C-alpha positions, 0 to 999 in steps of 0.5 A: 500500500502506498503511504499518502504524502503530507498535504503540501497546500497544493491540491490540483497543482502539487505533484501528489494527488493523494495527500494526508492532513494529520498523523492518524489513521486514514479510515477504511474508505481511504485505506482501500483507495490507498491500496489500489492507487499504485495498482491502478497507475501501473496495471490499469491506466496504461492498458486502457489509454487513450480510450479511457484514462483511469485514476483516483480523483485528486483527494486529501484525507483529514486523519482520525487524530484531527477528529480526536482533537476536535472532539476533545477541544470542544468537549463534544463526547457527552452530546455525541453519545447522548440520545439527542435528536440528530439535528441537535447533535449536528447543530452542536458540531456546527457551533464547535471550533476547528483545531487551529492546526487544520484551519491553515491547510484548509484555507490554502486548499480552498483558496486555489480550488473552485470546482465541486468537492465531495466531503466523504466519511472514512471511519475506522470501521467503514469498509473494513473486512466483515464490517459493511457500514455502507451509507451509515455516515454522511457524504456531503457535496458542495458546489464550491463556486462562490466568488470569495474564499471566505464563503468557500472555506466556511462551506467546506468547514460546515461539510466536514463538521456535518460528516463528523456529526454523522458518526453519532446520528441515530441511524449510526447508533442503531446500526452499531448495535448490530455489530460487536462495536460501540459508538465510542469505538469509532473514529472518523477520518474525512476525505476531501475529493474532487467530484468527477463530472462536468458543469453544464449550466447550473448542473454539475454531474458525470455522464455515468456513475456505477457500482460493480460487484464481483458476485451476483446474488440474482443471476439471470439467463446464462449468467452465473453468480461468479460473473458479477453484476454492474449497475449504471446510472446517469448523473451522481451515484446517489441514484444507485446507492440510495435510490436503488435505480439503475441499469443492471447487467452481467459483465459476462453478457453486457448486451442482455437486457434486464428482465422487464416484463414489457416495454411499458415496465421498462419505460416506467422502472428504468431511470427517469431522473438523475442527481446533480450538484446545484451550481446555480442559485442556492436553495435554503441554507441548511448545513445539517442537510446532506442534500443541501446542494443536490437536486434531481432533474429529468431526462429532458434536462439531460438531453438539453445538456447533451449527456444522453447522446452516448448512453440512451436509446429511444422508444419508437411507439409506431412499431413498438421498438427500441432503437439505439441513440437519440436521433429519432423522436420518442421517450428516452431510455437510459440503457447505455446501449451505445457503450454496452452493445455498440462498444463505443468505449471498452467500459465493460472490459475495464470493469471486468479487469478492475474486479479481477485485480481488486479481488486478487489484491484484497483476496476477497470478492469486491464491490467498486464504485466509480464515475465516468465522463465522456468526450462530448463529441466522440465519447472518447477519451473518457475519464474514469474515476475510481471512487471506492473499493470494499470487500463483499461477504459471501457465504460458501456453506453448502445448504440443500433446499429441494423443491419438495421442501417448499410445500407442506403444512408447516411452511410459513414462507417459501420462495425460489428468489432468495438472497443469501445462503445458510441455516437459522434455527434460533429465531422465535420472534416475528415482526410483520406488517399487517396485510389488512392495515398496509397502506402504500401512503403510510410507509414512512409511518410504518418504518417509524413503528418498525424502528421502535420494535427493532430497538426493543428487540435488539436491546434484549439481544433477540434476532427476528424474522421481518415480513412486509410489503414492497422493496425494503430499503426503498428511498421511494415510499411508493415502492416499499417501506423506506427503512434504513438498515439501522431501523431493522438491524435486528432482523436476521431474515427478511421477507418482501411480499410484492404487490401488483402496484409495487414491482421493482427490481432490487438494485444490487448496487444500493448501500442497503443491499450491501449491508443486507449481504454483509450482515449475512441476512437471508432475504426472501422475495415472494412475488404475488404472481408466483405459486408460493405464498406467505401463510398469513392465516397462521401468522394471525393466529399467533399471540402478539406480545406487541402491536402498533397500528400497522405492525405486529410482533409475535413470540413463538414457543418453538424456533423457526427453521430457516434454510436458504440454498444460495446455489439455487436461490431457493429458501423456506421458513418452517414453523413447528 
C-alpha cells in the first residue's frame, strides 16, 4: 500500500494527488483507495489509454487524530453519545471550533480550488473486512463556486463538521448495535475529493456513475453468480446507492437486457431522473442537510445538456421498438446501449479487469464504485474515476433446499428468489406488517413503528424474522417501506411480499443491499404472481406480545427453521 504524502497546500497543482492532513489513521474508505492507487497507475491506466484514462480523483484525507482533537477541544463526547435528536447533535458540531492546526491547510486548499468537492466519511470501521457500514455516515457535496474564499472555506468547514456529526446520528447508533462495536469505538477520518463530472449550466454531474460487484446474488439467463453484476446510472451515484435505480447487467453478457416484463415496465422502472450538484442559485441554507446542494432533474434536462447522446436509446411507439441513440423522436431510455452493445468505449472490459485485480489484491470478492465522463463529441477519451473499493461477504456453506421442501403444512414462507445462503434455527420472534392495515401512503409511518420494535428487540439481544410489503430499503415510499438498515438491524431474515402496484427490481448496487449481504441476512422475495405464498392465516393466529397500528410482533414457543440454498436461490421458513 502506498503511504499518502503530507498535504503540501497544493491540491490540483502539487505533484501528489493523494495527500494526508494529520498523523492518524486514514479510515477504511481511504485505506482501500490507498491500496489500489499504485495498482491502478501501473496495471490499469496504461492498458486502457487513450480510450479511457483511469485514476483516483485528486483527494486529501483529514486523519482520525484531527477528529480526536476536535472532539476533545470542544468537549463534544457527552452530546455525541447522548440520545439527542440528530439535528441537535449536528447543530452542536456546527457551533464547535476547528483545531487551529487544520484551519491553515484548509484555507490554502480552498483558496486555489473552485470546482465541486465531495466531503466523504472514512471511519475506522467503514469498509473494513466483515464490517459493511455502507451509507451509515454522511457524504456531503458542495458546489464550491462562490466568488470569495471566505464563503468557500466556511462551506467546506460546515461539510466536514456535518460528516463528523454523522458518526453519532441515530441511524449510526442503531446500526452499531448490530455489530460487536460501540459508538465510542469509532473514529472518523474525512476525505476531501474532487467530484468527477462536468458543469453544464447550473448542473454539475458525470455522464455515468456505477457500482460493480464481483458476485451476483440474482443471476439471470446464462449468467452465473461468479460473473458479477454492474449497475449504471446517469448523473451522481446517489441514484444507485440510495435510490436503488439503475441499469443492471452481467459483465459476462453486457448486451442482455434486464428482465422487464414489457416495454411499458421498462419505460416506467428504468431511470427517469438523475442527481446533480446545484451550481446555480442556492436553495435554503441548511448545513445539517446532506442534500443541501443536490437536486434531481429529468431526462429532458439531460438531453438539453447533451449527456444522453452516448448512453440512451429511444422508444419508437409506431412499431413498438427500441432503437439505439437519440436521433429519432420518442421517450428516452437510459440503457447505455451505445457503450454496452455498440462498444463505443471498452467500459465493460475495464470493469471486468478492475474486479479481477481488486479481488486478487484484497483476496476477497469486491464491490467498486466509480464515475465516468465522456468526450462530448466522440465519447472518447473518457475519464474514469475510481471512487471506492470494499470487500463483499459471501457465504460458501453448502445448504440443500429441494423443491419438495417448499410445500407442506408447516411452511410459513417459501420462495425460489432468495438472497443469501445458510441455516437459522434460533429465531422465535416475528415482526410483520399487517396485510389488512398496509397502506402504500403510510410507509414512512410504518418504518417509524418498525424502528421502535427493532430497538426493543435488539436491546434484549433477540434476532427476528421481518415480513412486509414492497422493496425494503426503498428511498421511494411508493415502492416499499423506506427503512434504513439501522431501523431493522435486528432482523436476521427478511421477507418482501410484492404487490401488483409495487414491482421493482432490487438494485444490487444500493448501500442497503450491501449491508443486507454483509450482515449475512437471508432475504426472501415472494412475488404475488408466483405459486408460493406467505401463510398469513397462521401468522394471525399467533399471540402478539406487541402491536402498533400497522405492525405486529409475535413470540413463538418453538424456533423457526430457516434454510436458504444460495446455489439455487431457493429458501423456506418452517414453523413447528
